[in-house]
C-alpha positions as CSV (number, residue, x, y, z in Angstrom):
1,M,-6.0,15.3,43.6
2,R,-4.2,13.2,41.0
3,S,-3.7,9.5,41.4
4,L,-0.3,8.1,42.5
5,R,0.3,7.0,39.0
6,E,-0.3,10.5,37.7
7,Q,2.1,11.9,40.2
8,K,4.8,9.7,38.8
9,L,4.3,10.7,35.2
10,N,7.1,12.2,33.3
11,N,6.8,15.9,32.3
12,V,5.4,15.2,28.8
13,E,2.7,12.9,30.2
14,K,1.7,15.7,32.5
15,I,1.5,18.1,29.6
16,K,-0.8,15.7,27.8
17,L,-3.0,15.4,30.8
18,E,-3.4,19.1,31.2
19,R,-4.9,19.5,27.7
20,H,-5.4,16.9,24.9
21,P,-2.6,17.5,22.3
22,L,-5.0,17.5,19.3
23,E,-6.6,20.7,20.7
24,V,-3.5,22.6,19.7
25,R,-4.7,22.7,16.1
26,Q,-7.5,25.2,16.7
27,A,-5.3,27.3,18.9
28,V,-2.8,27.6,16.0
29,I,-5.6,28.7,13.6
30,D,-7.3,31.1,16.1
31,T,-4.4,32.5,18.1
32,Y,-0.8,31.6,17.4
33,S,-0.9,32.3,13.7
34,E,-1.9,35.8,14.6
35,D,0.4,36.3,17.6
36,L,3.1,33.7,18.2
37,S,4.0,35.1,21.6
38,K,0.6,33.8,22.9
39,M,2.0,30.3,22.8
40,D,4.3,31.2,25.7
41,D,1.2,31.7,27.9
42,V,0.1,28.0,27.6
43,P,2.5,25.6,29.3
44,G,3.5,22.7,27.2
45,E,2.0,24.0,24.0
46,V,5.2,23.7,22.0
47,E,5.2,20.0,22.8
48,R,1.6,19.6,21.7
49,L,2.4,21.1,18.3
50,K,3.9,17.7,17.3
51,W,0.4,16.2,17.2
52,V,-0.3,18.4,14.2
53,G,3.0,17.7,12.5
54,I,5.0,20.8,13.7
55,Y,8.3,21.1,15.4
56,P,10.2,24.2,16.3
57,Q,13.6,24.4,14.5
58,K,16.8,24.7,16.4
59,Q,17.0,28.3,15.1
60,G,14.1,29.3,17.4
61,G,11.8,32.2,16.8
62,D,9.3,32.0,14.0
63,A,10.9,29.0,12.3
64,F,9.1,25.7,12.2
65,M,9.4,22.3,10.5
66,M,6.2,20.6,9.2
67,R,5.8,16.9,8.5
68,I,3.1,15.7,6.1
69,K,1.7,12.2,6.4
70,V,1.5,10.2,3.2
71,P,0.0,6.7,4.1
72,G,1.8,4.0,2.1
73,G,3.6,6.8,0.2
74,V,0.8,7.2,-2.4
75,L,0.3,10.6,-3.9
76,S,-1.8,11.7,-6.9
77,P,-0.1,14.1,-9.4
78,E,-2.3,16.9,-8.1
79,Q,-1.3,16.2,-4.4
80,T,2.3,16.2,-5.4
81,R,2.0,19.6,-7.1
82,V,0.2,21.0,-4.1
83,I,3.0,19.9,-1.7
84,G,5.6,21.3,-4.1
85,K,3.9,24.6,-4.5
86,I,3.6,25.0,-0.7
87,A,7.3,24.4,-0.3
88,A,8.0,26.9,-3.2
89,D,5.8,29.5,-1.6
90,F,6.6,29.2,2.1
91,A,9.7,27.1,2.8
92,H,12.4,29.7,2.4
93,G,15.5,29.7,4.5
94,P,17.6,32.9,5.0
95,V,20.8,31.4,3.7
96,E,21.6,29.8,0.3
97,N,22.6,26.1,0.8
98,P,25.5,25.3,-1.6
99,H,23.8,22.1,-2.8
100,F,20.1,22.7,-2.2
101,G,19.5,26.4,-2.4
102,N,17.2,28.0,0.2
103,N,13.8,26.5,-0.8
104,F,13.4,22.7,-0.5
105,L,11.6,19.8,1.0
106,D,12.8,16.5,2.3
107,L,11.5,13.0,1.7
108,T,11.8,10.8,4.7
109,T,12.4,7.1,5.5
110,R,8.8,6.8,6.6
111,Q,7.2,7.9,3.3
112,D,6.6,11.4,4.7
113,V,7.5,14.9,3.4
114,Q,9.1,17.5,5.6
115,M,9.4,21.3,5.0
116,H,11.5,23.8,6.9
117,W,11.6,27.5,7.6
118,L,7.8,27.8,7.9
119,K,6.3,30.7,9.7
120,M,3.4,30.2,12.2
121,G,1.3,32.8,10.4
122,D,1.4,30.8,7.2
123,I,0.3,27.5,8.8
124,P,-3.5,27.9,8.4
125,E,-3.1,28.6,4.7
126,I,-0.8,25.6,4.3
127,W,-3.3,23.4,6.1
128,R,-6.1,24.7,3.9
129,R,-4.3,23.8,0.7
130,L,-3.3,20.4,2.0
131,E,-6.8,19.5,3.2
132,E,-8.4,20.6,0.0
133,A,-6.1,18.0,-1.7
134,G,-6.9,15.3,0.9
135,I,-3.7,15.5,2.8
136,T,-3.1,15.9,6.5
137,T,-0.3,16.6,9.0
138,V,-2.3,15.3,12.0
139,Q,-0.3,12.9,14.1
140,A,2.7,13.0,11.7
141,C,4.6,13.5,15.0
142,G,3.9,13.1,18.7
143,D,3.1,10.2,20.9
144,S,0.6,8.6,18.6
145,A,0.3,6.5,15.4
146,R,2.7,7.8,12.9
147,N,2.6,7.4,9.1
148,V,1.7,3.8,8.2
149,L,4.4,2.2,5.9
150,C,3.6,0.0,2.9
151,C,5.6,-1.4,0.0
152,P,5.8,1.6,-2.4
153,V,4.7,-0.4,-5.4
154,S,1.7,-2.1,-3.6
155,G,-0.9,-3.2,-6.1
156,I,1.4,-2.8,-9.1
157,G,4.6,-4.8,-8.3
158,H,5.1,-8.3,-9.6
159,D,6.5,-9.8,-6.5
160,E,3.6,-9.5,-4.1
161,V,0.9,-11.9,-2.9
162,V,-1.6,-9.3,-1.7
163,D,-2.1,-5.6,-2.2
164,A,-1.6,-4.3,1.3
165,Y,-2.1,-0.6,0.5
166,P,-5.9,-0.7,1.3
167,V,-5.0,-2.2,4.7
168,A,-2.4,0.4,5.4
169,Q,-4.9,3.1,4.4
170,A,-7.6,1.7,6.7
171,I,-5.2,1.5,9.6
172,S,-4.2,5.1,9.0
173,D,-7.8,6.3,8.7
174,Y,-8.7,4.6,12.0
175,F,-5.9,6.2,14.0
176,T,-5.6,9.7,12.5
177,G,-7.6,12.1,14.6
178,N,-8.7,9.4,17.0
179,R,-8.4,11.0,20.4
180,E,-8.7,7.7,22.2
181,Y,-5.4,6.5,20.7
182,A,-3.7,9.9,20.3
183,N,-2.0,9.8,23.7
184,L,0.3,6.8,23.8
185,P,3.5,6.5,25.9
186,R,5.6,7.3,22.9
187,K,5.6,7.3,19.1
188,F,3.9,4.3,17.5
189,K,5.2,3.1,14.1
190,M,3.4,0.6,11.9
191,S,4.3,-1.2,8.7
192,V,2.2,-3.5,6.5
193,T,3.3,-5.1,3.3
194,G,2.0,-7.9,0.9
195,C,5.2,-8.0,-1.1
196,L,7.8,-10.7,-0.7
197,E,10.8,-8.4,-0.3
198,D,10.3,-6.7,3.1
199,C,10.1,-3.3,1.5
200,A,8.2,-1.8,4.5
201,Q,10.9,-2.9,7.0
202,A,8.7,-4.8,9.4
203,E,11.5,-5.8,11.7
204,I,12.2,-2.2,12.9
205,N,8.6,-1.1,13.5
206,D,6.4,-1.3,16.6
207,I,4.0,-3.3,14.5
208,G,5.1,-5.1,11.4
209,M,2.9,-7.2,9.2
210,L,4.5,-9.5,6.6
211,P,2.8,-11.6,4.0
212,A,1.8,-15.1,5.1
213,R,-0.4,-18.0,4.1
214,H,-2.8,-19.5,6.7
215,E,-3.2,-23.3,6.8
216,D,-6.7,-22.8,5.2
217,G,-5.0,-21.1,2.2
218,T,-6.0,-17.5,3.1
219,I,-3.4,-14.9,2.3
220,G,-2.9,-12.4,5.1
221,F,-0.1,-11.3,7.4
222,N,2.1,-12.7,10.2
223,L,2.6,-10.2,13.0
224,R,5.8,-8.8,14.5
225,V,5.8,-6.4,17.4
226,G,8.4,-4.3,19.3
227,G,11.0,-3.4,16.7
228,G,12.9,-0.1,16.7
229,L,16.2,1.6,16.4
230,S,17.7,4.6,18.3
231,D,19.4,3.7,21.6
232,G,18.6,0.1,22.4
233,P,17.8,-1.1,18.9
234,R,15.7,-4.3,18.7
235,M,14.4,-6.5,16.0
236,A,10.6,-7.0,16.3
237,S,9.4,-10.2,17.9
238,D,7.2,-12.9,16.3
239,I,4.2,-13.4,18.6
240,D,2.7,-16.3,16.6
241,V,-0.3,-14.4,15.2
242,F,-1.9,-14.6,11.7
243,V,-3.8,-11.5,10.8
244,R,-6.6,-11.6,8.2
245,P,-6.8,-8.4,6.1
246,D,-10.3,-7.6,7.5
247,D,-9.0,-7.9,11.0
248,A,-5.9,-5.7,10.6
249,V,-7.5,-2.5,12.0
250,E,-8.8,-4.3,15.1
251,V,-5.5,-6.1,15.8
252,T,-3.5,-2.8,15.5
253,R,-6.1,-1.1,17.7
254,G,-5.7,-3.8,20.3
255,I,-1.9,-3.5,20.2
256,A,-2.2,0.3,20.7
257,Q,-4.4,-0.4,23.7
258,V,-1.9,-2.8,25.2
259,F,0.8,-0.2,24.7
260,G,-1.3,2.7,26.1
261,E,-2.3,0.7,29.2
262,L,1.0,-1.1,30.0
263,G,3.6,1.1,28.5
264,N,6.1,3.1,30.6
265,R,4.8,6.6,31.2
266,E,7.3,7.4,34.0
267,N,10.6,7.2,32.2
268,R,10.4,8.7,28.7
269,W,13.7,7.2,27.7
270,L,12.3,3.7,28.3
271,A,8.8,4.4,26.9
272,R,9.0,2.9,23.4
273,M,6.9,-0.3,22.9
274,R,10.0,-2.4,22.2
275,Y,10.9,-2.0,25.9
276,L,7.4,-3.3,26.9
277,V,7.8,-6.3,24.6
278,Q,11.2,-7.0,26.0
279,E,10.0,-6.6,29.6
280,I,7.0,-8.9,29.5
281,G,8.1,-11.2,26.6
282,P,6.3,-12.1,23.3
283,E,4.1,-14.8,24.9
284,Q,2.6,-12.5,27.6
285,F,2.3,-9.7,25.0
286,R,0.1,-12.1,22.9
287,E,-2.0,-12.9,26.0
288,E,-2.5,-9.2,26.8
289,L,-3.5,-8.6,23.1
290,Q,-6.0,-11.4,23.1
291,K,-7.7,-9.8,26.2
292,R,-8.3,-6.6,24.3
293,V,-9.4,-7.6,20.8
294,S,-12.8,-8.8,19.5
295,V,-11.3,-11.5,17.3
296,E,-9.7,-14.8,18.2
297,L,-6.0,-14.7,17.5
298,E,-4.9,-17.4,15.2
299,P,-1.5,-19.0,15.1
300,A,0.9,-17.6,12.5
301,G,0.9,-19.0,9.0
302,E,3.6,-19.7,6.5
303,D,6.0,-16.7,6.1
304,L,6.3,-15.8,2.5
305,T,9.0,-13.1,2.6
306,K,11.9,-14.2,0.4
307,R,14.4,-11.3,0.7
308,Y,15.0,-7.7,1.6
309,R,14.8,-5.1,-1.3
310,G,16.6,-1.9,-0.5
311,D,15.0,0.3,-3.1
312,H,12.9,0.5,-6.3
313,V,15.2,2.7,-8.3
314,G,15.2,2.0,-12.1
315,V,12.7,1.1,-14.8
316,H,10.5,-1.9,-13.9
317,P,7.5,-3.6,-15.5
318,Q,4.2,-3.5,-13.6
319,K,1.7,-6.3,-13.2
320,E,-0.5,-4.8,-16.0
321,D,1.0,-5.6,-19.4
322,G,2.5,-2.6,-21.1
323,L,2.9,-0.4,-18.0
324,F,6.1,0.4,-16.1
325,Y,7.1,2.3,-13.0
326,V,10.2,4.4,-12.9
327,G,12.1,4.7,-9.6
328,L,14.1,8.0,-9.3
329,N,17.1,8.4,-7.0
330,V,16.7,11.4,-4.8
331,P,20.0,11.5,-2.9
332,V,19.4,12.2,0.8
333,G,15.8,12.8,-0.1
334,R,16.1,16.6,-0.8
335,M,14.4,18.4,-3.7
336,S,13.3,22.0,-4.3
337,G,9.6,22.8,-4.1
338,E,9.6,23.5,-7.9
339,Q,11.2,20.2,-8.6
340,F,8.6,18.3,-6.6
341,E,5.9,20.2,-8.5
342,E,7.6,19.1,-11.7
343,I,7.4,15.5,-10.5
344,G,3.7,15.9,-10.2
345,R,3.6,17.2,-13.8
346,L,5.6,14.3,-15.1
347,A,3.4,11.8,-13.3
348,E,0.3,13.4,-14.8
349,E,1.7,13.6,-18.3
350,Y,3.4,10.2,-18.5
351,G,2.0,8.0,-15.8
352,S,-0.6,7.9,-13.0
353,E,0.8,8.3,-9.4
354,V,3.8,9.3,-7.4
355,R,4.9,6.8,-4.7
356,L,7.3,7.8,-1.9
357,A,9.7,5.0,-0.9
358,T,11.2,4.1,2.5
359,D,14.7,5.1,1.4
360,Q,14.1,8.8,0.6
361,N,13.5,8.1,-3.1
362,L,10.3,8.3,-5.2
363,I,8.6,6.4,-8.0
364,I,6.4,7.5,-11.0
365,T,3.9,4.7,-11.7
366,G,1.7,3.7,-14.7
367,V,4.0,4.8,-17.5
368,P,3.0,3.1,-20.9
369,E,5.9,1.5,-22.6
370,E,5.6,3.9,-25.6
371,R,6.0,6.9,-23.2
372,L,9.1,5.6,-21.4
373,E,11.7,7.1,-23.7
374,D,10.1,10.6,-23.6
375,L,10.0,10.4,-19.7
376,L,13.6,9.3,-19.4
377,T,14.8,12.2,-21.5
378,E,13.1,14.8,-19.3
379,P,15.7,17.3,-17.9
380,L,14.7,16.6,-14.2
381,L,15.8,12.9,-14.6
382,E,19.3,14.0,-15.3
383,Q,19.5,15.2,-11.7
384,Y,17.2,12.5,-10.1
385,S,18.3,9.5,-12.2
386,P,16.8,6.1,-12.5
387,N,20.3,4.8,-13.1
388,P,22.6,6.4,-10.5
389,G,26.0,5.2,-9.1
390,A,25.8,2.6,-6.4
391,F,26.8,4.9,-3.6
392,E,24.6,7.8,-4.5
393,R,21.8,5.3,-5.0
394,G,22.1,4.0,-1.4
395,I,22.8,7.2,0.5
396,V,20.3,8.1,3.3
397,A,20.6,11.0,5.8
398,C,18.6,12.7,8.5
399,T,18.3,16.5,8.7
400,G,21.3,16.8,11.0
401,S,22.5,19.8,12.8
402,E,21.2,22.1,10.1
403,F,17.7,22.0,11.7
404,C,17.6,19.4,14.5
405,R,18.3,20.4,18.1
406,F,19.7,16.9,19.0
407,A,22.0,16.4,16.0
408,I,25.7,16.8,16.7
409,V,26.9,17.1,13.1
410,E,25.8,18.3,9.7
411,T,24.6,15.3,7.6
412,K,22.8,16.1,4.3
413,I,25.6,17.9,2.4
414,R,28.3,15.7,3.9
415,A,26.5,12.4,3.0
416,L,25.9,13.6,-0.6
417,E,29.5,14.6,-1.0
418,W,30.8,11.3,0.4
419,A,28.5,9.2,-1.8
420,R,29.6,11.1,-4.9
421,E,33.2,10.8,-3.9
422,M,32.9,7.0,-3.4
423,D,31.2,6.6,-6.8
424,Q,34.3,8.4,-8.3
425,R,37.0,6.8,-6.3
426,V,35.6,3.3,-5.7
427,G,33.0,2.8,-8.4
428,D,31.5,-0.6,-8.9
429,I,31.9,-3.2,-6.1
430,G,29.5,-5.7,-7.6
431,Q,26.2,-4.7,-6.1
432,E,23.6,-2.3,-7.4
433,A,23.4,-0.1,-4.3
434,V,25.7,0.4,-1.3
435,R,23.6,1.6,1.6
436,M,25.3,4.2,3.6
437,H,23.0,5.7,6.3
438,F,24.0,8.9,8.2
439,S,22.3,10.0,11.4
440,G,23.4,13.2,13.1
441,C,22.9,11.7,16.6
442,S,21.9,8.5,18.3
443,A,18.2,8.9,17.5
444,S,18.7,6.9,14.3
445,C,16.3,8.9,12.1
446,A,18.4,7.8,9.1
447,Q,18.4,4.1,10.3
448,P,22.1,3.6,10.4
449,Q,21.8,0.2,12.1
450,I,20.4,-1.4,8.9
451,G,23.0,0.1,6.4
452,D,25.9,-1.6,4.8
453,I,27.7,1.3,6.6
454,G,26.1,3.4,9.3
455,F,27.3,6.8,10.5
456,R,26.3,8.3,13.9
457,G,27.3,11.9,14.7
458,E,29.8,12.4,17.3
459,T,32.5,14.9,18.4
460,A,36.1,14.0,17.6
461,K,39.5,15.2,18.6
462,T,42.3,16.2,16.3
463,Q,45.7,17.5,17.3
464,G,44.4,21.0,17.6
465,A,40.7,21.0,18.1
466,I,37.4,19.3,18.8
467,V,35.7,18.7,15.4
468,E,32.6,17.1,13.9
469,G,33.1,13.3,13.6
470,V,31.2,10.0,13.3
471,D,31.0,6.6,14.8
472,I,31.2,4.0,12.0
473,G,29.3,0.7,11.9
474,L,29.4,-2.1,9.3
475,G,27.3,-5.0,8.2
476,G,23.6,-4.1,8.7
477,S,20.7,-5.6,6.7
478,L,17.0,-6.6,6.9
479,G,15.2,-9.5,5.4
480,M,16.1,-13.2,5.7
481,D,19.5,-12.4,7.2
482,A,18.4,-9.4,9.3
483,A,21.0,-8.0,11.7
484,F,22.2,-4.7,13.0
485,I,25.6,-3.2,12.2
486,D,28.5,-3.6,14.6
487,W,29.8,-0.2,15.6
488,V,33.4,-0.7,14.7
489,E,35.1,2.7,14.9
490,G,34.3,5.6,17.2
491,A,34.6,9.4,17.0
492,K,36.4,9.5,13.6
493,P,37.0,13.1,12.4
494,A,34.6,13.7,9.4
495,E,37.4,14.8,7.2
496,E,39.1,11.4,7.5
497,V,36.0,9.4,6.6
498,P,36.4,9.3,2.8
499,D,39.9,7.9,2.8
500,A,38.8,5.3,5.4
501,L,35.8,4.3,3.3
502,V,38.0,3.8,0.2
503,S,40.2,1.5,2.3
504,I,37.4,-0.6,3.5
505,F,35.8,-1.0,0.0
506,E,39.2,-1.8,-1.5
507,R,39.6,-4.5,1.1
508,F,36.2,-5.9,0.3
509,R,37.0,-5.9,-3.4
510,D,40.2,-7.9,-2.6
511,E,38.6,-10.4,-0.1
512,G,35.0,-10.7,-1.1
513,R,33.9,-14.1,-2.3
514,E,32.0,-14.6,-5.6
515,G,28.5,-13.2,-5.2
516,E,29.1,-12.0,-1.6
517,R,27.6,-8.7,-0.6
518,F,29.3,-6.1,1.4
519,H,27.3,-6.7,4.6
520,E,28.0,-10.4,4.5
521,W,31.8,-9.9,4.1
522,A,31.7,-7.3,7.0
523,R,30.0,-9.8,9.3
524,R,32.5,-12.6,8.7
525,T,35.5,-10.3,9.1
526,H,36.8,-9.6,12.6
527,N,35.8,-6.2,14.0
528,R,39.4,-5.6,15.0
529,E,40.5,-6.0,11.4
530,L,37.8,-3.8,10.1
531,R,38.8,-1.1,12.6
532,N,42.4,-1.4,11.6
533,T,41.5,-0.9,8.0
534,L,39.4,2.2,8.8
535,R,42.3,3.6,10.7
536,D,45.2,2.6,8.4
537,R,45.2,2.1,4.6
538,Q,48.1,-0.4,5.1
539,A,46.2,-2.7,7.4
540,V,45.5,-5.8,5.4
541,S,45.8,-8.7,7.8
542,V,42.8,-11.0,7.8
543,G,40.8,-12.2,10.8
544,R,37.5,-13.9,11.5
545,K,34.7,-13.2,14.0
């Protein structure tokens, strides 16, 4: 007979108790790849697929999405080509997409790669190719440690105090395939960076490690816990802990233990770690962590973060004299498999590695100065430019209703079209990137709460019909002035959004102070006035929050 606690578990927790989720991998290889219908004979097996990076698509049947983990976003040229070839060989949709064709992959905001329209019978061969290249899909999804984020130019960027990539890799290696920590109450997201620009978005992760200097001069990390978006967004809490690089794995393990033992396994909607931190408070969380780790927790050191850097697009010098990295804009993160293969070829011919960023873009590193001109004239860089318009540079979108069962609206095509229209109609507003983030539902996969402008899918009413629409929020940012957007306008029909955006950016151009960025202006302007502007091009009265 199960314990009282077990009887109160939510349905997913019961599924995980019946059979460890990691065991689904062998079942895919031995059984489901040969006969997909056999999956119906094992209750909860579709849920367990997440632990090996697989989700069923909304289309049902033999159509699956696969997510590939890329710790810290670092890929060799050969690994890049392998992923691109897999997408070219297997990720084929039945309908030609007007912008993206029917064979593509998506770069995500967590330095992952996703592919769609995969058939279960092809999964073992896909895994074989990935594993030969040193790549895994294990725990890319599910209630376990997800891909560990890092500054995408770790080790080569000028503005860092410690190369955090080895730390991120060590954390990833510890958790990946570790059965003891592969059954947490919910997904578990970690970020570690040694750069001064918050590239790894510490504030919105369950664990965020930011560069810091201990009083003895040691460079390490200050610890944040309990950040996240979706419904109930929350900035991570400072729990007054300094983490030495050699202790990072043990500290993250201890936090996972706290979460696993004290987290909510009864109500899945309240199971994320941020709710636990909010419930018991940062001080008690620190106490619970100290009980579970083998190192003495030290007080936080001096925070070294200076600002938030939204992207690494463009040509930039590396630490090593004579070498450059080239950040390419991949609007909404979507490329064909053949194009991703070509990125691998370009990295091998001109540079050293491919780095995936946290904004759906990518970077080619290690380019000698004398090879820059040749790289910049490659045909692929005409489409994925290092010098895009400000709106196309800042556009981020989730997969939307095209594939996701939860999304209310289509996102990828619409976001790309809106960004390009803004570059044409609005143009330069005095900042290098305007971050517009578009999520098809409230799950926040595109991180709308931290954008200059955030969109959240919603249904909207017109005179004659119910149509796709969005809620619109303004004024989000991370870094030294981190704050989430205010949701200003609700359920606006999608077809009305471009004109509304032109109005709001024209108003910013008229009212913005010298050197002021859009999110700063939006925060000091009254929400009522912002809403009026989004609704009516003639609304020009000024108010203050």
